[in-house]
C-alpha positions in Angstrom: -52.0 135.2 -114.0 -50.7 135.3 -110.4 -47.1 135.9 -111.7 -48.4 139.0 -113.6 -50.2 140.1 -110.8 -46.8 139.9 -108.8 -45.1 141.4 -111.3 -47.3 144.5 -111.6 -47.3 145.0 -107.9 -43.6 144.8 -107.6 -43.3 147.7 -110.6 -43.5 150.4 -108.1 -40.6 149.2 -106.4 -39.6 148.9 -102.7 -40.0 151.5 -100.2 -36.4 152.5 -100.5 -37.2 153.0 -104.2 -40.2 155.2 -103.7 -38.2 157.1 -101.0 -35.4 157.8 -103.7 -38.2 158.8 -106.2 -39.6 161.2 -103.9 -36.3 162.7 -103.1 -35.3 163.0 -107.0 -38.9 165.0 -107.3 -38.3 167.4 -104.7 -34.5 168.2 -105.9 -36.2 168.4 -109.3 -38.7 171.0 -108.0 -35.9 172.9 -106.1 -33.4 173.1 -108.8 -35.0 175.8 -111.2 -35.2 178.6 -108.9 -31.9 177.8 -107.4 -30.3 178.1 -111.0 -31.3 181.6 -111.0 -29.1 182.3 -108.3 -29.1 183.0 -104.7 -31.6 185.7 -103.9 -34.7 186.2 -101.5 -37.4 184.9 -104.5 -35.3 182.1 -105.5 -34.7 180.8 -101.9 -38.4 181.2 -101.0 -39.5 179.1 -104.1 -36.8 176.6 -103.2 -36.9 176.2 -99.3 -40.2 174.2 -99.0 -38.7 171.7 -101.4 -35.3 171.4 -99.3 -37.3 171.1 -96.2 -39.5 168.0 -97.8 -35.9 166.4 -98.7 -34.5 166.8 -95.2 -38.0 165.8 -93.5 -37.2 168.1 -90.8 -39.8 170.6 -89.1 -38.3 173.6 -90.3 -35.4 174.6 -92.8 -33.9 178.2 -93.5 -31.8 179.5 -96.0 -29.5 182.4 -95.8 -26.9 184.5 -97.4 -24.2 186.3 -95.9 -26.0 189.0 -94.3 -29.4 187.9 -93.5 -32.3 185.0 -93.7 -33.6 184.8 -97.2 -36.1 182.1 -96.5 -37.8 180.0 -93.9 -40.3 177.1 -94.0 -42.0 175.3 -91.4 -42.5 175.7 -87.7 -40.7 178.1 -85.4 -40.3 181.1 -87.6 -39.7 183.2 -84.3 -36.2 181.9 -84.5 -35.3 183.9 -87.5 -33.1 186.2 -85.5 -31.2 183.1 -84.1 -30.8 181.7 -87.5 -29.0 184.6 -89.0 -26.6 185.0 -86.3 -25.6 181.2 -86.3 -25.6 181.4 -90.2 -23.1 184.1 -89.8 -20.8 182.1 -87.5 -21.0 179.2 -89.9 -20.2 181.3 -93.0 -17.0 182.8 -91.0 -15.7 179.6 -90.0 -16.8 177.9 -93.5 -17.7 174.6 -92.1 -21.0 172.9 -91.0 -22.1 173.8 -87.4 -24.6 172.4 -84.9 -26.8 174.4 -82.8 -27.7 173.2 -79.5 -30.6 174.2 -77.1 -28.6 176.8 -75.6 -28.3 178.6 -78.6 -32.0 178.1 -79.5 -33.3 178.9 -76.3 -37.1 178.8 -76.7 -39.8 179.6 -74.5 -42.8 179.2 -76.9 -45.0 176.0 -76.0 -44.8 173.3 -78.2 -42.1 174.7 -80.5 -40.5 171.5 -82.2 -37.0 173.3 -82.8 -34.5 172.5 -80.1 -31.5 171.9 -82.3 -30.2 172.6 -85.6 -27.7 172.1 -88.3 -26.1 174.9 -90.3 -24.0 174.2 -93.4 -22.2 176.5 -95.6 -23.0 177.1 -99.3 -19.6 177.1 -101.1 -19.1 178.2 -105.0 -15.5 178.5 -106.5 -14.1 178.7 -102.8 -16.5 181.7 -101.9 -19.2 181.0 -99.2 -22.6 182.4 -100.5 -24.8 181.4 -97.6 -26.1 178.6 -95.6 -28.6 175.9 -95.6 -30.1 175.3 -91.9 -32.1 172.5 -90.8 -33.9 172.5 -87.3 -35.3 169.5 -85.5 -36.4 168.5 -81.9 -32.9 166.4 -81.3 -29.6 166.5 -82.7 -28.5 163.1 -85.2 -25.5 162.2 -86.9 -27.8 161.6 -89.9 -29.3 164.9 -90.0 -25.6 166.5 -90.0 -24.9 164.4 -93.1 -28.2 164.9 -95.0 -27.7 168.6 -94.3 -24.3 168.7 -95.6 -25.3 166.6 -98.7 -28.1 169.1 -99.4 -25.9 172.2 -98.9 -23.4 170.6 -101.3 -26.5 170.2 -104.0 -27.5 173.4 -103.5 -24.0 174.9 -103.9 -23.8 172.8 -107.4 -26.9 174.6 -108.5 -25.6 177.9 -107.5 -22.4 177.4 -109.3 -24.3 176.1 -112.3 -26.3 179.7 -112.0 -23.1 181.7 -112.0 -21.8 179.6 -115.2 -25.3 180.6 -116.8 -24.9 184.2 -115.8 -21.5 184.2 -117.0 -22.5 182.7 -120.2 -25.1 185.1 -120.8 -22.6 188.1 -120.2 -20.4 186.7 -122.7 -23.2 186.2 -125.2 -24.3 189.9 -124.6 -20.9 191.0 -124.7 -20.5 189.2 -128.5 -23.8 190.9 -129.4 -22.6 194.4 -128.3 -19.4 193.6 -130.3 -21.6 193.0 -133.5 -23.8 196.1 -132.8 -20.5 197.9 -132.7 -19.6 196.7 -136.0 -22.4 198.2 -137.9 -20.7 200.4 -140.0 -20.6 204.3 -139.4 -20.2 204.4 -143.4 -23.3 202.3 -143.9 -25.3 204.8 -141.5 -23.7 207.7 -143.3 -24.4 206.5 -146.5 -28.0 205.3 -145.7 -28.7 208.8 -144.3 -27.2 210.7 -147.4 -29.1 208.4 -149.8 -32.3 209.2 -147.6 -31.5 213.2 -148.1 -31.3 212.6 -152.0 -34.8 211.6 -152.0 -36.1 214.3 -150.1 -36.7 216.8 -152.7 -37.2 214.4 -155.7 -39.3 211.8 -154.1 -40.2 212.8 -150.5 -42.7 209.8 -150.0 -39.8 207.3 -150.5 -37.5 209.3 -148.4 -40.0 209.2 -145.6 -40.3 205.6 -146.0 -36.6 205.0 -146.1 -36.2 207.0 -143.0 -39.0 204.6 -141.2 -37.1 201.6 -142.5 -33.8 202.9 -141.2 -35.3 203.7 -137.7 -36.7 200.1 -137.5 -33.6 198.7 -138.6 -31.5 200.5 -135.8 -34.3 199.6 -133.2 -33.9 195.9 -133.8 -30.1 195.9 -134.1 -29.9 197.8 -130.7 -32.6 196.1 -128.8 -31.8 195.1 -125.4 -33.8 192.1 -124.6 -33.8 188.5 -125.5 -30.6 186.4 -126.6 -33.1 184.9 -129.3 -35.5 185.9 -132.2 -37.3 184.3 -134.8 -36.1 183.8 -138.1 -38.8 186.1 -139.3 -37.8 188.9 -137.3 -34.1 188.5 -138.4 -35.1 188.5 -142.1 -37.5 191.5 -141.7 -34.5 193.4 -140.3 -32.5 192.2 -143.3 -34.8 193.3 -145.5 -34.8 196.6 -144.3 -31.1 196.9 -144.4 -31.2 195.7 -148.2 -33.9 198.6 -148.9 -31.3 201.0 -147.6 -28.4 199.7 -149.5 -30.6 199.5 -152.6 -31.4 203.1 -152.3 -27.7 203.5 -152.5 -26.5 201.2 -154.9 -29.7 201.5 -157.3 -29.7 199.1 -160.0 -26.4 197.9 -159.3 -27.6 195.5 -156.4 -30.2 192.8 -157.4 -31.7 191.1 -154.5 -33.4 187.5 -154.5 -35.3 186.0 -151.7 -36.6 182.5 -151.7 -38.0 182.0 -148.3 -40.0 178.6 -147.2 -42.7 179.9 -144.9 -42.4 177.0 -142.6 -38.8 178.2 -141.5 -40.3 181.5 -140.4 -40.9 180.5 -136.6 -37.7 178.8 -136.2 -35.8 180.3 -133.1 -32.1 181.6 -133.9 -29.5 183.4 -131.9 -30.2 187.3 -132.4 -28.0 188.8 -134.9 -26.8 185.7 -136.6 -27.9 186.1 -140.1 -27.7 189.7 -140.4 -23.9 189.9 -140.2 -23.6 187.4 -143.1 -25.7 189.7 -145.4 -23.8 192.8 -144.3 -20.4 190.7 -145.1 -22.1 190.0 -148.7 -22.8 193.4 -149.4 -19.8 195.3 -147.8 -17.0 192.9 -148.8 -18.4 191.0 -151.4 -20.2 193.4 -153.8 -19.6 196.8 -152.7 -16.6 197.1 -155.1 -17.6 195.0 -158.2 -18.1 196.8 -161.4 -20.9 194.5 -162.6 -24.3 194.1 -161.3 -24.1 192.5 -157.9 -26.3 189.8 -157.3 -27.2 188.5 -153.8 -29.4 185.5 -153.0 -30.9 184.7 -149.7 -32.7 181.2 -149.9 -34.2 179.4 -146.8 -35.3 175.7 -147.0 -37.2 173.5 -144.8 -35.3 170.0 -144.5 -37.1 167.9 -142.0 -36.1 168.8 -138.4 -33.8 171.6 -139.7 -34.1 174.7 -141.4 -31.1 175.8 -144.0 -30.2 178.9 -145.1 -28.0 180.4 -147.8 -26.6 183.7 -148.2 -24.9 183.8 -151.9 -23.3 186.7 -153.7 -21.4 187.2 -157.0 -18.9 189.4 -155.5 -15.2 189.5 -155.3 -14.7 186.3 -153.0 -12.2 185.8 -150.6 -9.3 183.7 -149.7 -10.7 180.5 -148.1 -7.5 180.5 -145.8 -8.1 183.8 -144.4 -12.1 183.0 -143.9 -10.7 179.7 -142.1 -8.9 181.7 -139.7 -11.7 184.2 -139.0 -13.9 181.5 -138.2 -11.3 180.2 -135.8 -11.4 183.3 -133.9 -8.9 185.7 -135.5 -10.3 189.1 -134.5 -8.0 190.9 -136.9 -9.5 189.1 -140.0 -13.0 189.0 -138.7 -14.2 192.6 -139.6 -17.7 191.4 -139.7 -18.2 189.2 -137.1 -18.4 185.8 -139.0 -16.4 184.0 -136.1 -18.8 185.6 -133.8 -21.5 184.1 -135.3 -20.3 180.7 -135.8 -19.4 180.4 -132.3 -22.7 181.4 -131.1 -24.5 179.0 -133.4 -22.0 176.1 -132.0 -22.6 177.2 -128.4 -26.4 177.1 -129.0 -26.9 174.0 -131.2 -23.9 172.0 -131.0 -20.7 171.7 -133.1 -22.6 170.4 -136.0 -24.5 173.7 -136.7 -21.3 176.1 -137.3 -21.1 178.1 -140.5 -20.1 176.5 -143.8 -18.2 179.1 -146.3 -17.7 178.3 -149.9 -15.7 181.1 -151.5 -12.5 181.7 -153.5 -11.0 184.8 -155.0 -13.1 186.3 -158.0 -15.8 183.3 -157.4 -18.1 185.1 -155.1 -19.2 183.6 -151.8 -21.7 181.3 -150.5 -22.5 180.8 -146.7 -24.6 178.0 -145.4 -26.4 178.0 -142.0 -28.2 174.6 -140.6 -30.2 175.2 -137.4 -32.6 172.7 -135.8 -36.3 173.8 -135.9 -36.3 173.0 -131.9 -33.7 172.9 -129.2 -33.9 172.7 -125.6 -33.6 175.9 -124.0 -33.9 177.7 -127.1 -36.9 179.9 -127.1 -37.9 183.7 -127.8 
């Protein structure tokens, strides 16, 4: 029993272990705002945790022009912090600030010295971290440099995230640009043909067309639910059936369990457009399009299949590999975004051959870190 009591008491670790845990905890609290980039808001949310990390009376964060945030005592030193920050940015190295530079007549002010360390991302100085204390120590200099290096790393990740988001937005814009003017013209022409003969249907189709374009050109959100994507696809198919008439038969078989699954925006719709535009539009027989969504444990599996003209497998392989000249409907774009979101195990699988139709299979996890609407 005594041994067990000693073991339980030791589970909390030594004071050094507890100090390490506290430091890691503060870093974990400071990281999320810093991953949003260096702004007044992110600095204000992170600065208290950085001061807890350094254990100093005050900490400031600046950009290249001004103090973004201050936490702790001595906020009357803000103007001096801005000046010494600019000096550190100009030199690009850590600077110490002595009593002469922080002359203070406020009784009881604990700030008599400071360390100013630059925030450097990809060779560019974005700002500084400044730690203020009653007296200078080598330990404070080293600690401030380490914290500044860590903050710089978070800011670099923020820039990578921003770059990734810009790339994704560019890819989505490319898909939007591929919405065929031919489709828009044909849809409006089909709607016009019903204006006299069936005005109620013309009105319904016009509303479907408006909702389809509104979804396709929306500007918020990298992700959507499978339910929303399929709803837009149904609108697209209603418009195409108005044009094709009985020559286009559509079958939908969707498991309700997969409807809330989150997927990249516009990742299924291009597959359906490809089936109609390149698989079925030129066939003489009745075109059959089947869309199936299965619930398979921790994954959702979607299949888009047509009985159209098919395609050369080598041409499809090159399109998926990124050959823009062959990727007229964005299959490579969709494949790349699925892999970037869920990993390389989740790219498109395409089964096709000339004259044999095409089947595209998409697997996505039901839940993935960071993938939310």
